[in-house]
C-alpha positions in Angstrom: 10.5 192.8 21.6 10.9 193.3 17.3 14.3 193.6 16.7 15.1 195.1 13.0 18.7 194.4 11.4 19.6 196.8 8.8 22.6 195.8 6.4 24.2 198.1 4.0 26.8 197.1 1.2 26.1 199.3 -0.9 29.0 201.7 -0.8 32.8 201.4 -1.8 34.4 200.3 1.0 32.0 200.7 3.5 29.8 198.5 5.2 26.7 199.4 7.4 24.7 197.6 9.7 22.5 198.9 12.2 19.7 197.3 14.4 16.3 199.2 15.8 14.8 198.0 18.8 12.7 199.8 21.9 12.5 202.9 19.2 16.2 203.5 19.1 19.1 202.9 16.3 22.5 201.7 16.7 25.0 201.5 14.2 28.5 200.0 13.4 30.6 201.0 10.2 33.3 199.4 8.7 35.4 201.3 6.3 38.1 199.2 5.4 39.9 197.4 2.1 38.7 194.0 3.2 36.2 192.3 1.3 32.9 193.4 2.7 31.7 189.8 2.4 34.6 189.7 5.5 33.1 192.9 7.3 29.2 192.0 7.4 29.0 189.1 9.5 31.7 190.8 12.5 29.7 194.1 12.4 26.7 192.1 13.1 27.7 190.5 16.2 30.3 193.3 17.4 26.8 195.5 17.8 24.5 192.5 19.0 27.1 192.1 21.5 27.3 195.6 22.5 23.8 195.8 23.5 23.4 192.4 25.0 21.1 190.7 22.4 21.8 187.5 20.4 21.3 186.6 16.6 18.2 184.7 17.4 16.6 188.3 18.8 16.3 189.6 15.3 12.9 189.5 14.0 13.1 191.3 10.7 16.0 192.1 8.3 16.2 194.8 5.7 19.0 195.2 3.2 19.8 198.5 1.0 18.9 197.6 -2.3 20.5 200.6 -4.3 21.7 202.2 -6.3 25.5 201.2 -5.6 27.9 198.6 -6.1 26.5 195.4 -7.9 28.8 192.9 -5.8 28.5 194.9 -2.6 24.2 194.8 -2.8 24.8 191.3 -3.8 27.0 190.6 -0.3 24.2 192.3 1.7 21.4 190.4 0.7 23.3 187.0 0.9 24.0 187.6 4.4 20.4 188.3 5.4 19.0 185.4 3.1 21.0 183.3 4.8 20.1 184.6 8.2 16.2 184.6 7.2 17.1 181.1 6.6 18.9 180.2 9.8 16.1 182.2 12.1 13.3 181.0 9.9 12.0 184.5 9.6 
């Protein structure tokens, strides 16, 4: 199974995470004043748990690279790089 994780932290006060597998796309969005760095990982965990998937199932990660908030984009890229290093993808 190919599982693609999408991370979009480019918008102000919004973090969007999606997964795509078996031809279907599922998404979680958080609009909060909480810093994006504190929103992204819980969104990923919630989305994977809702579909009975594990972090180790992720085979590809895509990040929205702009236009948008420089700091927000940097958060999304940092999370993606961390997961890529941990998963060896």
